Backbone as a chain_set.jsonl record, in Angstrom:
{"seq": "MTTDFKTKPVAHNISRAAQASGLSRSLLYELMGRGELAYVKVGRRRLIAHDDLEALIERHRIAKDIRPISPSTG", "coords": {"N": [[-26.714, -20.753, -26.032], [-25.324, -23.753, -26.358], [-23.118, -25.685, -27.661], [-22.297, -29.293, -28.058], [-19.66, -30.474, -29.456], [-18.565, -32.396, -28.98], [-20.126, -34.873, -28.931], [-20.738, -35.53, -31.838], [-18.593, -35.162, -33.823], [-17.58, -32.535, -36.508], [-16.685, -32.631, -38.588], [-13.978, -34.731, -40.37], [-10.792, -36.156, -40.472], [-9.22, -37.57, -43.018], [-8.022, -40.379, -42.2], [-9.698, -40.603, -39.928], [-12.046, -40.198, -40.432], [-12.067, -42.678, -42.521], [-11.71, -44.744, -40.654], [-14.152, -44.279, -39.113], [-15.777, -45.195, -40.456], [-15.501, -47.17, -41.913], [-14.669, -47.847, -44.215], [-12.18, -47.988, -46.98], [-9.136, -45.617, -46.754], [-8.03, -45.114, -49.275], [-9.974, -45.781, -50.925], [-11.856, -43.705, -50.361], [-10.673, -41.139, -51.158], [-10.873, -41.892, -53.311], [-13.586, -41.891, -54.084], [-13.575, -39.089, -53.598], [-12.315, -37.82, -55.369], [-13.892, -38.764, -57.778], [-16.242, -36.814, -57.067], [-18.069, -38.191, -55.7], [-18.274, -37.584, -53.189], [-18.322, -35.237, -51.223], [-15.741, -32.555, -49.828], [-14.057, -30.798, -47.456], [-11.157, -28.454, -47.676], [-9.001, -27.44, -46.573], [-5.832, -25.687, -46.28], [-3.63, -28.085, -46.635], [-4.734, -30.089, -45.94], [-7.776, -32.544, -46.084], [-10.617, -32.384, -45.309], [-13.5, -34.428, -44.144], [-16.987, -33.82, -43.684], [-19.195, -34.663, -41.344], [-21.869, -35.173, -41.758], [-21.435, -35.378, -44.352], [-20.683, -37.974, -44.602], [-21.85, -39.951, -43.829], [-24.528, -39.297, -45.526], [-23.149, -40.549, -47.425], [-23.122, -43.013, -46.699], [-25.803, -43.664, -47.081], [-26.677, -43.368, -49.092], [-25.692, -45.048, -50.365], [-26.758, -47.267, -49.417], [-28.472, -50.76, -49.86], [-31.127, -52.023, -48.794], [-33.469, -50.153, -48.271], [-35.657, -50.534, -47.126], [-36.707, -52.304, -44.897], [-38.007, -55.59, -43.841], [-39.304, -56.583, -41.129], [-39.504, -60.437, -40.118], [-41.778, -62.238, -39.691], [-42.38, -64.913, -37.652], [-43.201, -68.235, -38.437], [-46.509, -69.964, -38.631], [-48.251, -72.54, -37.107]], "CA": [[-27.434, -21.73, -26.533], [-23.763, -24.003, -25.964], [-23.426, -26.776, -29.031], [-20.844, -30.042, -27.529], [-19.203, -31.176, -30.199], [-17.932, -34.018, -28.668], [-20.97, -36.195, -29.019], [-20.945, -35.946, -32.969], [-17.921, -34.522, -34.402], [-18.507, -31.327, -37.626], [-15.887, -33.322, -39.634], [-13.236, -35.888, -39.951], [-9.924, -35.866, -40.906], [-9.344, -39.287, -43.91], [-7.706, -42.01, -41.42], [-10.75, -40.817, -38.667], [-13.372, -40.949, -41.571], [-12.106, -44.606, -42.863], [-12.488, -45.618, -39.187], [-15.743, -44.626, -38.563], [-17.124, -45.565, -41.889], [-15.066, -48.904, -42.252], [-13.954, -47.703, -45.315], [-10.061, -47.867, -46.831], [-8.465, -44.681, -47.022], [-7.871, -45.344, -50.65], [-11.459, -45.304, -51.293], [-12.262, -42.023, -49.596], [-9.895, -40.567, -51.849], [-11.327, -42.078, -55.026], [-14.641, -41.344, -54.12], [-13.841, -37.61, -53.67], [-12.295, -37.407, -56.978], [-15.0, -38.548, -58.615], [-17.13, -36.59, -57.118], [-18.979, -38.832, -54.947], [-18.068, -37.585, -51.507], [-17.994, -33.39, -50.947], [-14.744, -32.429, -48.233], [-13.168, -29.725, -46.983], [-9.479, -28.573, -48.244], [-8.288, -26.072, -45.189], [-4.432, -25.545, -46.325], [-3.436, -28.989, -47.42], [-5.813, -30.507, -45.2], [-8.832, -32.508, -46.573], [-11.704, -32.752, -44.406], [-14.999, -34.76, -44.418], [-17.88, -33.236, -42.955], [-20.058, -35.55, -40.456], [-23.482, -35.394, -42.314], [-21.309, -35.804, -45.781], [-19.886, -39.418, -44.602], [-23.791, -40.432, -43.095], [-24.823, -39.542, -46.795], [-22.263, -41.195, -48.768], [-23.446, -44.575, -46.698], [-27.171, -43.572, -47.135], [-26.931, -43.269, -50.755], [-25.006, -46.86, -50.979], [-27.876, -48.803, -48.85], [-29.224, -51.504, -50.633], [-32.307, -52.359, -48.517], [-33.974, -49.201, -47.101], [-37.066, -51.056, -45.97], [-36.191, -53.963, -44.265], [-39.403, -55.782, -42.945], [-39.258, -57.893, -39.877], [-39.856, -61.734, -40.742], [-42.754, -63.11, -38.884], [-42.475, -66.225, -36.927], [-44.048, -69.275, -39.001], [-47.61, -70.256, -37.951], [-48.495, -73.808, -37.66]], "C": [[-25.559, -22.309, -26.717], [-23.953, -25.402, -27.261], [-21.665, -27.809, -28.342], [-20.718, -31.252, -29.134], [-18.243, -32.949, -30.196], [-18.967, -35.284, -28.921], [-21.381, -36.435, -30.467], [-19.918, -34.707, -33.889], [-18.613, -33.396, -36.095], [-17.936, -32.365, -38.852], [-14.678, -34.392, -38.957], [-12.262, -35.891, -40.84], [-9.812, -37.898, -42.258], [-8.861, -40.165, -42.762], [-9.133, -41.825, -40.273], [-12.114, -41.258, -39.517], [-13.309, -42.312, -42.102], [-12.76, -45.243, -41.817], [-13.562, -45.465, -38.935], [-16.616, -44.711, -39.762], [-16.864, -46.792, -42.189], [-14.723, -48.769, -43.806], [-12.492, -47.337, -45.489], [-10.125, -46.23, -47.165], [-8.954, -44.267, -48.471], [-9.357, -45.37, -51.663], [-12.026, -43.903, -51.229], [-11.78, -41.169, -50.664], [-10.223, -40.921, -53.415], [-12.968, -41.628, -55.154], [-14.724, -40.04, -54.332], [-13.25, -37.165, -54.829], [-12.969, -37.712, -58.118], [-16.458, -37.737, -58.611], [-18.143, -36.781, -56.299], [-18.983, -38.438, -53.655], [-17.623, -36.061, -51.222], [-16.526, -33.92, -49.768], [-14.583, -30.956, -48.399], [-12.112, -29.217, -47.335], [-9.21, -27.103, -47.425], [-6.661, -26.13, -45.472], [-3.993, -26.829, -46.932], [-3.82, -30.323, -46.879], [-6.791, -31.116, -45.846], [-9.494, -33.075, -45.207], [-13.312, -33.348, -44.486], [-15.504, -34.405, -43.483], [-18.754, -34.851, -42.217], [-20.653, -36.395, -41.272], [-22.816, -35.916, -43.947], [-21.169, -37.718, -45.745], [-21.422, -39.876, -44.622], [-24.039, -40.582, -44.59], [-24.498, -40.205, -47.677], [-23.067, -42.331, -48.401], [-24.767, -44.271, -47.227], [-27.308, -43.849, -48.48], [-26.797, -44.795, -51.231], [-25.933, -48.153, -49.839], [-28.5, -49.723, -49.675], [-30.781, -51.885, -50.109], [-32.811, -51.143, -47.449], [-35.288, -49.812, -46.505], [-36.565, -52.307, -45.859], [-37.333, -54.157, -43.768], [-39.443, -56.971, -42.053], [-39.931, -59.344, -40.327], [-40.782, -61.85, -39.299], [-42.975, -64.519, -38.572], [-43.916, -66.847, -37.55], [-45.459, -69.497, -37.544], [-47.957, -71.638, -38.651], [-47.896, -74.649, -37.537]], "O": [[-24.675, -21.539, -27.094], [-25.051, -25.882, -27.543], [-20.518, -27.383, -28.207], [-21.322, -32.225, -29.585], [-17.734, -33.867, -30.839], [-18.608, -36.451, -29.072], [-22.214, -37.319, -30.665], [-20.338, -33.691, -34.442], [-19.73, -33.504, -36.602], [-18.601, -32.776, -39.803], [-14.456, -34.748, -37.799], [-12.57, -35.668, -42.011], [-10.333, -38.995, -42.058], [-9.823, -40.842, -42.399], [-9.596, -42.861, -39.796], [-12.898, -42.196, -39.373], [-14.3, -43.04, -42.154], [-13.776, -45.938, -41.792], [-14.194, -46.421, -38.487], [-17.789, -44.39, -39.95], [-17.714, -47.546, -42.663], [-14.532, -49.787, -44.472], [-11.756, -46.722, -44.718], [-11.071, -45.714, -47.76], [-9.837, -43.478, -48.808], [-9.556, -45.019, -52.826], [-12.563, -43.24, -52.116], [-12.62, -40.386, -51.108], [-9.868, -40.311, -54.424], [-13.459, -41.118, -56.161], [-15.617, -39.579, -55.043], [-13.654, -36.113, -55.325], [-12.805, -37.179, -59.216], [-17.384, -37.771, -59.422], [-19.008, -35.938, -56.064], [-19.783, -39.013, -52.917], [-16.431, -35.855, -50.997], [-16.307, -34.98, -49.181], [-14.933, -30.196, -49.302], [-11.604, -30.337, -47.402], [-9.277, -25.948, -47.846], [-6.141, -26.832, -44.606], [-3.959, -26.643, -48.149], [-3.369, -31.409, -47.243], [-7.163, -30.259, -46.647], [-9.075, -33.877, -44.372], [-14.216, -32.622, -44.901], [-14.941, -34.468, -42.39], [-18.74, -35.942, -42.786], [-20.44, -37.57, -41.57], [-23.47, -36.669, -44.669], [-21.486, -38.501, -46.641], [-21.979, -40.111, -45.694], [-23.867, -41.691, -45.094], [-25.199, -40.535, -48.634], [-23.741, -42.851, -49.29], [-24.831, -44.926, -48.267], [-28.16, -44.643, -48.878], [-27.424, -45.475, -52.044], [-25.77, -49.354, -49.625], [-29.317, -49.135, -50.384], [-31.635, -52.044, -50.981], [-32.642, -51.129, -46.23], [-35.785, -49.456, -45.436], [-36.114, -53.116, -46.67], [-37.908, -53.211, -43.229], [-39.607, -58.146, -42.383], [-40.991, -59.251, -40.946], [-40.436, -61.578, -38.149], [-43.737, -65.215, -39.243], [-45.077, -66.457, -37.424], [-45.468, -69.331, -36.324], [-48.004, -71.962, -39.838], [-48.21, -75.713, -38.07]]}, "num_chains": 1, "name": "protein.A"}
């Protein structure tokens, strides 16, 4: 079984995580400092797992069940 890491990165550095999420680098550091965003530290580098970044976005989602608007009749 081969895995193609190009389809979904396992982890992002802070700059790439900011770009991928649309959040600022400083906000990501703040979230990591508060313990709201998990990260991996390898040497001096911090990496954010792709799944953790997606989970952060999901936790902050406002409208989880958006229903389509039906056309008015009449």
